[in-house]
C-alpha positions as CSV (number, residue, x, y, z in Angstrom):
1,M,145.9,-19.2,-133.6
2,N,143.7,-16.9,-131.5
3,V,140.0,-16.5,-131.5
4,N,138.7,-13.5,-129.5
5,F,135.7,-11.4,-129.2
6,T,135.3,-7.6,-129.1
7,I,132.4,-5.6,-127.9
8,T,131.2,-2.3,-129.4
9,F,128.5,0.2,-128.4
10,D,128.6,2.3,-131.5
11,Y,130.5,0.3,-134.2
12,Q,133.2,3.0,-134.1
13,K,135.3,1.6,-131.2
14,F,135.7,-2.1,-130.4
15,Y,136.8,-3.1,-126.9
16,K,138.9,-6.3,-126.5
17,E,137.6,-8.9,-124.1
18,E,140.5,-8.2,-121.7
19,E,139.2,-4.7,-121.2
20,F,136.1,-6.2,-119.4
21,S,138.2,-8.0,-116.7
22,Q,137.9,-5.3,-114.0
23,T,134.8,-6.1,-112.1
24,E,133.9,-2.4,-111.4
25,S,134.6,-1.0,-114.8
26,E,132.4,1.5,-116.7
27,L,132.4,-0.8,-119.7
28,R,130.8,-3.6,-117.7
29,G,128.1,-1.1,-116.7
30,K,127.5,-0.3,-120.4
31,I,127.2,-4.0,-121.2
32,A,124.8,-4.6,-118.3
33,S,122.4,-2.0,-119.6
34,A,122.8,-2.8,-123.3
35,K,119.8,-4.4,-125.0
36,A,122.0,-6.3,-127.5
37,I,125.7,-7.3,-127.2
38,E,127.3,-6.3,-130.5
39,G,130.9,-6.6,-131.6
40,A,133.1,-9.0,-133.5
41,V,134.6,-12.5,-133.4
42,V,138.2,-12.2,-134.5
43,L,140.2,-15.0,-136.0
44,D,143.9,-14.3,-136.0
45,A,146.7,-16.7,-137.1
46,E,150.3,-16.4,-138.4
47,N,150.5,-16.2,-142.2
48,Q,146.7,-15.8,-142.5
49,P,144.6,-12.6,-142.8
50,T,142.7,-11.5,-139.7
51,I,139.1,-12.4,-140.1
52,E,136.6,-10.1,-138.2
53,I,132.9,-11.1,-138.1
54,I,131.1,-8.0,-137.0
55,D,127.5,-8.5,-135.8
56,E,125.4,-9.2,-132.8
57,L,127.5,-11.6,-130.7
58,L,125.1,-14.1,-129.1
59,P,124.1,-15.7,-132.4
60,W,127.7,-15.9,-133.5
61,I,128.9,-17.4,-130.3
62,Q,126.1,-20.0,-130.5
63,N,126.5,-20.8,-134.2
64,L,130.3,-20.4,-134.8
65,C,131.9,-21.1,-131.4
66,F,129.7,-23.9,-130.4
67,R,127.4,-25.4,-133.1
68,A,129.9,-25.2,-136.0
69,V,132.6,-27.0,-133.9
70,S,130.4,-30.1,-133.7
71,Q,129.5,-30.0,-137.3
72,L,133.0,-29.4,-138.5
73,M,134.4,-32.2,-136.3
74,N,131.9,-34.5,-138.1
75,G,133.2,-33.4,-141.5
76,E,130.2,-31.3,-142.4
77,E,130.5,-28.0,-144.2
78,V,128.9,-25.0,-142.4
79,R,127.4,-21.8,-143.6
80,I,126.5,-19.2,-140.9
81,H,124.3,-16.3,-141.9
82,Y,124.8,-12.9,-140.3
83,F,122.1,-12.0,-137.8
84,S,121.5,-8.3,-138.3
85,R,122.6,-7.8,-141.9
86,S,122.8,-9.8,-145.1
87,G,125.9,-12.0,-145.5
88,Y,127.4,-15.3,-144.6
89,L,130.5,-17.2,-143.5
90,D,131.4,-20.6,-144.9
91,L,133.6,-23.1,-143.1
92,K,134.7,-26.1,-145.1
93,P,136.8,-29.1,-143.7
94,V,139.6,-30.0,-146.1
95,G,141.9,-32.7,-144.8
96,D,143.3,-31.5,-141.5
97,N,142.4,-27.9,-142.2
98,I,139.3,-25.7,-142.2
99,E,138.8,-23.2,-145.1
100,V,137.0,-20.0,-143.9
101,S,135.5,-17.6,-146.4
102,G,132.5,-15.3,-146.6
103,N,131.1,-12.4,-148.5
104,K,132.0,-9.9,-145.7
105,T,135.4,-11.2,-144.6
106,A,138.8,-12.2,-145.8
107,S,139.5,-15.9,-146.4
108,G,141.9,-18.1,-144.5
109,V,142.9,-21.7,-143.9
110,Y,143.5,-22.9,-140.3
111,P,144.5,-26.2,-138.8
112,K,141.3,-27.9,-137.8
113,S,142.1,-29.0,-134.3
114,T,143.6,-25.6,-133.4
115,L,140.8,-23.5,-134.9
116,L,138.0,-25.6,-133.3
117,A,139.6,-25.5,-129.8
118,A,140.1,-21.8,-130.1
119,L,136.5,-21.2,-131.2
120,F,135.2,-23.2,-128.3
121,A,137.5,-21.4,-125.8
122,C,136.3,-18.0,-127.1
123,G,132.7,-19.1,-126.7
124,E,133.3,-20.3,-123.2
125,R,135.0,-17.0,-122.2
126,F,132.1,-15.0,-123.7
127,D,129.5,-17.2,-121.9
128,A,131.3,-16.8,-118.5
129,L,131.6,-13.0,-118.9
130,M,128.0,-12.5,-120.0
131,R,126.7,-14.7,-117.1
132,E,128.6,-12.5,-114.7
133,I,127.7,-9.1,-116.2
134,K,124.1,-9.9,-117.4
135,S,123.1,-12.0,-114.5
136,N,120.0,-9.8,-113.9
137,D,118.9,-10.0,-117.6
138,P,116.6,-13.0,-117.9
139,N,116.5,-12.8,-121.7
140,V,120.3,-13.0,-122.1
141,I,120.6,-15.7,-119.4
142,G,117.8,-17.6,-121.2
143,N,119.7,-17.4,-124.5
144,L,123.0,-18.5,-122.7
145,N,121.2,-21.4,-121.2
146,Y,119.8,-22.4,-124.6
147,M,123.3,-22.2,-126.1
148,R,124.7,-24.6,-123.5
149,Q,123.3,-27.6,-125.4
150,F,125.5,-26.7,-128.4
151,A,128.4,-25.9,-126.1
152,E,128.1,-29.4,-124.5
153,M,128.0,-31.1,-127.9
154,A,131.1,-29.2,-128.9
155,R,132.8,-30.1,-125.7
156,E,132.1,-33.8,-126.3
157,V,133.5,-33.8,-129.9
158,L,136.6,-32.0,-128.8
159,R,137.5,-34.7,-126.2
């Protein structure tokens, strides 16, 4: 099971997170100057359809990769609304699995422990990359700092 993020500047081409690893890349410069960080959170697992959640990324990292992890570990069902357009994603614990469905995505069933760990790891990678690239953007850093409370709750329930 893999959960990764992609970033787009035009909703035509989506760049994988690995493409931002070079510290002096043109792509990093584009992110540094972007007002919003848009792209997709991608869930990919064997024998399941790939689920791509395309929207502004900060709200999805907060609500899917951090906040939902705590709620799902506590047995709660979670509905996350898209940030910049109408739509939703539902996550429902069923035994040792999580059923994922929504009105803008395919549906899939994933092992709970694997999915939640992968979501959290994706959120942590996004947070680290944005803190590095957007370090001079007080709005983004403020949002990332706010999100840390949800990340810490997720970290605790995953222990």
